[in-house]
N, C-alpha and C positions, 0 to 999 in steps of 0.2 A: 964882205958882205953885206953892209948894211948901204954900202953903196948900190951895191950890185941890186937889190930889193929898190933903193930909191932909184933909180935907173928906169926898170920896170913898169913900177909905179907911174912911174912919169910919160911912157910909152902907153901907157892904159889909157884908151876915152872910153868914159862913161856914156851909158846910155842912157836912153829916156826915162824918167822914174814911171814903173806901171801906175800911175794914179788908180786908172780902173778896175784893174784888179784887184788893189787894194781894197777900195770900195766894196767890192762884191764881196768879197772875202771879209770883209770888217761887218758884212750885211751879212754874210752867214752865221759868223761866229755870235755876233748880239740872236739872231732866232735860237739858234741850239740854247742860249745862256736862257733864253725867255720860253722856250718850251720847256727844258731841264727844274728852271724854277715854278713854273705849272703844274707839273708832275710832282715836287715836290710838296708846292701848297695842297693836290688834292690827295697826296697819302698826309698829310698831318690832319686833312679835315677829317678823313676816313677813321685813323687813328683817335681820336676826340671822339667821334660820333660812337665807336667802338666802345672806346673807354666810360664814358658814359651809360650807354646802354649796358655795360656790363658791372657798372659800381653805383647807377640809380638802382636804392631799391624799388621789390615793387610793392605798393599799396595794398592791400587786399580791398574787395569791390566793397565799396557798403552794403548792407543786406536789404531781399525786392522789400521795399513797405507790406506790410502785413494787411489784413482788413480793418477796416477802420474800428476802432474802441467804439463799444455800445455803452454808453453811461448811465448807468441805471439808479434811480432817484432809490435816495436812502428809504430804507421801509418808514412807516409814519408807526409811529410806539403811541398806542393812547394814553392818555394821560391818567383815569380812570379805567378800572377793570369792569366789565360791564355786569352786569346785577348776574347773578347765580339763581338760575331756578332750580328750586327743591320739587319736590310731590311733597304735597299738602296732605298731611294724616286729618282725617276725618273728624269731627270733636264725635266721644264719645254719648251714646243715644240719653236724654236726658233720665234720668232716674224714676221710677216709678213713687210715687208717693206710699208711703206704710199707713197701713188704718190700723190705729189701736182700738183696741176692740176690748170692755169687760171680761172678765169671768163666765164662760155658761151664753153670753150674749148671741144672738144667733140673730145670722146674719144672711139675709137672701140674695143670694148667688143667681139666681134667674131659671128661665125655666121649670121651674117646681123644686131643685135643689136648695138647701140651709145649709151652713156652715157656725160650727162656733166651736172655741176653744177653751180649754178649762187646762189646768197643771197639769194630766195626767199628758195631755194632747190633743191630739184634731179629732174633731167630731162631723158626720154630715148626715144625711138623707134624702134619698132622691125621689121623684113622681111617684115611685112605688109606697113610701113611708116607710120604709124600711134604713133601721141605725145601723152607722156604720162608726169605726173609728180606728185613728192607728197612733200607737202608745211611746212617747219621745221618755218612758220611764222602765221599759222594762229589757230594759239592755242588747238591743236592735238597732239604736241609733247612738252614733258615737260624736258629743253636742262639741266633743273638742277637737274636730276638724271639716271643714266645710263641706258639705253635703247637701243633694235634695233627694229626693220619692215624689216617685209618681204612681198616681192610682186614676184611672179612665172607666167610663160607661155611656156607651153612647148607642144609636141606631142611625137608619135611613137620615132619619132630618139632622145628624149630627152626633157630635161626642160631649161628654164633659170631661175634663181635668180637674186634677186637685191631686195636693201632696203636701209634703213638710220642705221645710230648708231651715237647715239648722248650724253651725259651727261659726257663725259670723254677726257682730254687734252692726255690720257695714252693710246690711244686706240693699241693693238697689234695683236689681232686677230681675226676672225666670221667664224665661224666652222659649216657647214653644216653635220647632223651624220642623217639615219636612223635607224629602229627600232633590224637591223642586226649589225651594229654597222659601217656600210661603212659610210665614212666621204668625204667631199668635204672644201679646205679653199678658205677662199673669198677674190678677190684681191679689197683691200680699197684704197679710190680715198676720199682727203681732198681738202679744199679751202687754200690759203696760209694764215696763221699768224695763223691755231691752233683754229677756231672758236669753235670746241666744239661739232663739229657733222661733220659725211662726207656718203660717199655712200661706199657700199660694193655690190659685182656683184661674181657670180660662176656659170656655168653649170656642169649637172648632167646626166649620161646617163642613157638610158631605163632601167627599172627595179626600178629603186635610191625608188620609193615611197614615201610614208610621211617622212618627215623628220624635225627635231629641229635645230632651230638658237640658237647658244650661243656666247656672246660676251666679250672676255678677255682682260686684262690689257696687256702693256708689261712685267710683270710680271709671268703670266701666271694662274694670278687671274680671276675666272670667275666673270663676273660683271652683265651681264644679261642674258636669257634667255629666249625663246619662246618653248612651246610643240610642239609633232609631228603635221603636218600640210600637206595636201593635197594641190595640185598645187591650190594656191592661191593668194586671197592678205589678209597683216593685214596695218595698219593702220602706 
């Protein structure tokens, strides 16, 4: 058998080598390989991009810038308090000097009027000459509490007012005041030794009308007051 195959092979004359075809086939294989590699590369790149997109965490966007802050300078605190204004209380009127008179001494009260004091009380006469009196011993006057009395007599030309004040050893002023606020300050008389009572008198002009009578001490404190009275008498 081997001899037969050898004879047959010797009889076969080989043809020329197809070099051109081999070259073409090689070039075709190279092109296919290059294309396949390119496709694989593209696929690999795409996969990488997808992986990056999927795996890369999405960071939140920074907040939008708001309006610029306005810097307010701190308030200036004064180192010392401003002076506090307080309402000023007017000082009390100057006390009326008290005139000390001897018992029975006649005092010219003006315009025909005369007054004198005794241990029993107040005495006075007017232009008509008639004598009048107000007692401090008949029980109508309480010398233990501050008070004031008022008698008046007058006419078209004016009025004479007088009375007792009592219950205090520090009388400072007796004042008459009408409804419009017009006022008159009385003169004060006392006996020696400050017996705790005295006499006051004053004149008012025409048109004064009804007046109130107020007794104050020497510090300006109101001690007693009579309401508005027409010309006339109170005990």
